[in-house]
N, C-alpha and C positions, 0 to 999 in steps of 0.2 A: 607495416604489414606483418602478419604473423604467419610463420611457416613451421612445418614439422621436419625435424631431423631424426632419422631412424638409425639405430645402431644395433648390432647383433649382441645378444646376451648369452652367457654360458653359465647358467645356474648349476650348483652342485646337487647331488642326490637329495640332501635334506631340504635345500632351497626349492627344488622342484615339487616336493611334497607340500611345502608351505605355499607355493604359488598355486598348486592345484586346490588347496583349501581356500585360498583367497578367491580364485575363480568361482568355486562352488558357492561361497557365501554371497558374493555379488550377484550371482545368477538367481539364488533363492530370493533375495530381497527384491530383485527386479520382477520375478514372477509373482511374488506376493503383492506387489504394488499393482501390477496389471490385473490380477484377480480382484483386488479391492475395487478398482475402478469399474471393472465389468459387473461386479455385484451391484454397485451403486447404479449403473446404467440400467440393469434389468429391473431393479426395484424402483426406478423413476426418481431417484434421489440425486442431489448435486454431487459432483465428483469431490472426493475428499481432498483437502489442501495438502501441499507438500509438507507443511509442518505437522499436520495430523498423521500423515503416513509415516513420517520420521519417528514420531513418538510411539506409534503403534507397532510398526514393523521392525524398528531397530532398538529404541531405548527400552520399551517394555518387553519386547520379544526376547532380549538377552536374559531376562530374569525368569523365563519359563524353561522347564526342562526340555521342551521340544526344540527350542532355538537358542539354548545357552551357548552353543558352539560359535555363535556369531561374535562373541567376545574374544575369540582367538585371533581375529584379524583386525586391521586398522579400521576404525569407524569412518574414516574419510572415504575409503573406497566404497563403503556401503551407501554413504550419502551421494556419492557420484553416480552410483547405480540408480538411485531414485531420480537424479537429474536426467540421466539418459532416458528413463521411462517418460518423464515430462516432455523432453525434446521429441521423442517418438510420437507422442500424442499431438504435440503442436504441429509437427510436420504433416501428420495424417489429416488434421482438421484444415490446415492451410491448403493442402492438396485438394481436399473436397470442395473448399470454397473458391478454388481457383486463384488464390493469392500466392501460391508457391509455384515457381517455374520448374520445368522439367517433367519427367514422367510421373504419373499418378503413383502414390504410395498407399499401401494398405494399412489397416489397423495394427498396432503392436501385437506381437504373438509371444507365447511363452518360449523361453530359451530352454534348451535341452543340454544335459550333460554330455550327450553324444555330438553336440555341435563341434565341428572341426576347428573353429576359430573361437578363442576365448580371450578376454581382455579385462583389465582393471586399470583405473586411473587414480593417480595421486596428485593432489594439488599442493600448493606451497605450505598450507597449514598442516600437512601430513608429516612435515619435518623429514622429508627424504633429502638426500644430499649426495654429492659426488666427492668421494674421499681423495686425499692427496695422492694416493696410489692409482687413481683412475677407476675405482670401483663405484658401482651404484648402490648406495646404502638405502634399503627400503625398510619401513617400519614392520617389525614382526616377521621379516623375511631374511634380512641380513645383507651383507655386502656381496653383491653379484658382480662377477667379472664381465667387463664390457670390451668389445672389440671396436675401438674408436677408428673411424675412417677420416676424421677431420676435427678441427676445433669448433666448439660451439661459438657463434658470433656474439652471444649475449647470455645473460642468466636466464635459463628457462623458467617458465611460469608453472608448468605441470609436466608430468611424465606418464605415459600410458604403456603398460607392459602387455605385450601381445604374444600369444602362442598361436601359430598358424597351423594349417592342415598338415604340413610336413613335420610338425613337432619342433619347429624352431622357435626361439624366443627373441623378441625384439623390444627395445626401449624407444619410444617415440616421444621426443621432447618438443614442446611448443615454445618457439623462440620468436621474439620480436626483432625485426631487422632495423638497421640504422641507415636511413636514406643517404647520409653523407658518405658513409663507408661504401655503400653500393655505387654511388656516383663516382667515387675514386677508383673503385675496382673496374668499372667499365666506362671509360671516358666517351664523350660524344663522338659520333661517327657521321659522315656525310653520305653514307650509302643507303640504298633502299633495294629491296628484293621482293620478287613475286615467286610464290611456290606453287607448283602443280604436284599434288600427291597422286600416286598411282600404285600399280601392282608390279608392272614390269620393272620399273625403277621406283623406289620408295618415294623419292622427291626429285623433281627437275626444277632448277632455279632459272630465273629470267636471264641470268648471265651465261646460261648454257651448261652449267655444272649439273652432272647427273650423279645421283647418290643411289647406289644399288640397294635393293631390298634384301636384308639378311635372311628373311624367311626362317626364323628360328623354329617355328612349329613344324614346318615342312621337313627341316633337317633332322628333327628329333622324332618324327612320326614312327619310324621303325622301332626305336627303343620304347616309345610310349605304347605302341600296340602290343609289344611283348609283355610289358609290365601289366597292362590292362587284362591281357589274356590270362596271365598267372593269377590275377586277382579274382577273375570270374570262376576259377576252378577251386577256390578255397571255400571251406564250409563256413556258412554265415555264423557269426558269433565266436569263431575260434580265434586264437592268438595269431595263428599263421595268416588269417585273413586281415587282421589289423596290421601285421607287418607288411603284407602285400599292398594294403591301402596306402600306407605311408610311403612305400616305394613309388607308387604312382604319383602321390602328391609331391614328392621330392623332384620327380622328373618334370612335372608341370611347373613347379617353382623355379627350376633352373631355366626353363624357357621364358617364363615371365620376368625373371631377374635380368636375363640377357637382353630382352626386348626393352625393358625399362632403362637399362644402362645406355643402350644405343640411343633411345629417345632423349635422354638427358644430355648426352654428349653433343648430339646434333643440334638440339634446341639451344643449348648454351652457345655453341659456335655461331649460329645464325643471329642470335640476339647480340652477341659481342661485336660482330662485324657490321651490323646494319642498324641504322637508327629507326628505320621503318620496315615492317614486314607485312606482306599481304598473302592471304591464304584463302582458298575456297571453303565455304561453309557446306561441307558435304553431308548428305543425308545417310550417315553411316548405318542407322537402324534399318533403313530401307534396303541398302546394299547388302546388309547381313542376312537378308531373307531371299537372296538370289542364289544362283548356282556358284557364285564367287564367294559365298559366305565364309568358307574356311580361310581363304586368302585375305579377305577383308579383316577378319578377326586377327589373323597372324600379323597384319601390318600395324594394327593398333593406332589408327589415325586420330581417334578422339583423345587418347592419352597424350599423343605428341602435340596436338593443337592446344590442349589444356596447359601443357608445360610452356609452350610459347606464350600463352596468355598471361600466366602469373609472372613469368620472368620478364616479359615486356613491362608489366606494371611495376615490378620491383626495380628495374634498372632504368626507368624513364624512357623506354622505347614506345613506339606506336605499333599496335597490331590491328590490322584491318581485315575483317572477314567479308569476302565478296559473296554475293548471293549465289545460291546453288543453281539458279536458273539462268545465270549469265552464260551466254554461248561462247565460252572461252575456247572450246575446241573446234568451233565452226567459223570463227571470224579470222581473217588474215590480219596479223599484227602489223603488217606493212602498209596496206592500203585500206583496211577496214571492210573488205568485201566478205559478206556472209555466204558461204557456199553450201550451207545446210549440214545436217547431222551426218556423221561418218561411223561405220562399224568399228568396233574395238580392234579389229584386225588391221585396220589402216593406220600404219605408224608414220607414214610420210605422205604428203599430198601437195599438189601444185595449185596455187591460187589462180582462179579463172580471170581475175581482174588485172593483176600485175605480173603473173607468171612466176612469182617467188615460190621456191620449193621449201616447204616447211617440215621440220620435225614436229610431229603432233604434240608431244609433251612440252617441248621448248616454246612452241608457239602459244600453247595454253598458259604457260608460266608468264610470258610477256603480257598476255591479255589480262591475266589476274593482276599484275602490277599496274597496268594502265587503268583497269576498271576501279581499282582502289583509289586512284587519284593521289598517289603518294607524292609528297614534297616535303623537304626539310629545310628550315631556315638556318642561317649561320649561328643563331643564338641557341640552338639545340631545341627550340620549340617546335614540335611536330605540327604540320598543317594537315588537318584531317580529323577523323573521329578520335575522341579521347580514349585511352586504354581503359579496359575494364579490370578492376581489381579482382584477383582470384587467390584463394588460399589452397594451395595444393601441397602434396607431399614431396619432399626431397630425400633421396636416398643416395648412398654412396657405397663404394666397394670397401673391402676390409683394408685396414692399414694400422699404423702405429698410433699410440695414444696422443691426443692433442696437447699442445703446450699449455693451453689455458683450461685444462680439464676440470680444475677445481672451481671454475667460475660458476 
């Protein structure tokens, strides 16, 4: 399995200029490629091949006065920009043909220098490296200081340098994991758990454990409103407006980082302690269009379930998603009596069949576990649906450089 490990970068003033130049060159090549494809489509001609675009937009363009500055950056990141364009078109056509899962995606659009997120990618043939002092050496950019939060588990195959809306720089390494090391890190367990996700409590487990919802966005609303109000009063196009925009972006980034860290810690804990995990397949997109939209987005259920999914696949656990139409909140987990739907304000109810008093969320968590049909054998082989492989991002907090940083 391949995962991404992200670390904070702290480029110097000259390196920031070099990175801005690299972002701009990659963006120009991407836009030129999209324009060439659109011109061919309007003319009714076949799409130009990747090789033809590379020769025209990179090799020959460097020799012209209009594009001579493309030679000031590594040629690898320009080639990767063309690959990004090809991937965007493949996803677009696959989405139109119905062969791509997930929401529909539109045709590739031109990138703008005003985009708040910029990125470039270096593969192994770009000859980037991690120095013995723990710095990231990038071609034609230099040795950039990295804030390591942990050691890389293996030699990375590529690195993507990202500048986000808050003006922060990150290095995202693609690393292949070792199944043997993962199995040793998290030994087999004989436990299974059902999870009921909610808003009053972020998660209630089938064993009765209740995990409070941190509500990161709600707690930061006052500060966000003030920053947004200051932004709205700045003159468009001014430097003060750009400063105010970054202030708003940093405030949102702090909320997103705190939420992501909470999801990582909780998902890792659940995967470590349980051999099998069951969770409801919630219709988050539909819930986000109700009056509870802000609270639903603040909870971040989709991100949390995605983390459970890829960590279960990585560590040999079983993750079962129970259908969203399963009446987990209506059925008594003791006798199985279905007493019908209940308003959200009803947090406790008494079963009409056996008289058991239920906590709404705890009862739902036990029904989620039962509906998943979880069972684990002594040989660690899960009985039930096979886990689905997922490649998701892993991030960590700041820390000291890793011991094997030169790997």
